[in-house]
N, C-alpha and C positions, 0 to 999 in steps of 0.2 A: 406952890405952883401945881403940884400933882392934884390937890383937892379941887382946884379950879377946873382942870381938865376933866376930872371925873364928873364934876357938876355939869359941865358943858355936854358931856356924853349923855348924862341922864336927862337933861333938858331936851336935847335933840331927839332922843328916843321917845320922849313923851310927846313932842311936837309931831313926829312921824306917825305915832299911833293916833293922834287927834286928826291928822289929815286923812288917814286911812278910814277912820270912822266917819268923817264928814263925807268922803267920797261914797261910802256905802249908803249913807242916808240919802244922798242925791240920787243914786241909782234906784233905791227903793221908791223915792218920790216919783221918778220918771216912770217906773213900772206901774205904780198906782195910777198915774195919769193916763197911761195907755189903757189900763184895764177899765177905767171909768169911761173913756171915749169908746172903747169897744163895746161896753155894756149899752151905751146909747145906740150904737148901730144895731145891736141885737133887739133892743126894745122897739126901735123904729121898724125893723123887719116884721116883728110880731104884730105891731099895731097896723101896719099896712095889710097884712094877711087878714086881720080881723075886720078891717073896713071894706075889703073886697066883697063884691056881690057873689062871686063864684068861689067854690072851694079850691084850696091849693091842691094841685095835682101831686101825685106821689112821685118820688124820685129826688134827685139832687138838683138843687137850685143854687146858682152862684150869682151874686151881685156885688157891685162895689159900693162903698160908703165912705164919705169924707166927713170927718168931725175935727174942727179946730185945725184945719189945714193938714190933717193926718189922713192918709189913705188906708182903708181897711178892705178886706174881702169877707163878705158874709157867705158862708157855705151852709146851706140848710138841707138836711136829709129828711124829707117828708115821707112818713110811713103810714100805712093804714092801721087801723085798730079794729078789734072785734066789733065795736059799735061803728056803723058807717057814718054817723054824725060827727065823729071825732077823728083827728089826725095827730100823730106824734111827730114833733119837729125836733130834731137834734141840730142845734145851731153851734157853729164854730166860727168865731170872728178872728181872722188872721191879720196881723200887721204886715207891713211891707217886707219884713224879713222872713215871713212865714211862721212866726211864733204865734201860737194859739193864745191870743190875749184874753179871750173870753169863751167859755163853753156853757151851754144851757140846753136843757131838755124841757120842752113845753108841750102842752096839749092844746090844740085849737079846735074849735067846734063850728059847725055850720048852723047858722040861725034860721 
């Protein structure tokens, strides 16, 4: 009888460990999904800036972005560079909770 109880304890501990690992994998998958969607927002912002006829003004620009029914905020800090034909863009894409789901530094140029 004692051996059966010990075996049940061992099996239950193994099942708890498996459930915990599965929950961790699910959290990682959700964070990866958020990062991919945030990356799409950042890329959309940069493409929009490249397609514009005028150059992006310096300063902080904030705009909203929705990808796959998820809301993000794109915060772009546009800074001048020594070459007047280029701008440095520090992008941060924040999810609804304020977590920085994606960060990117890019150089855009005036054609």
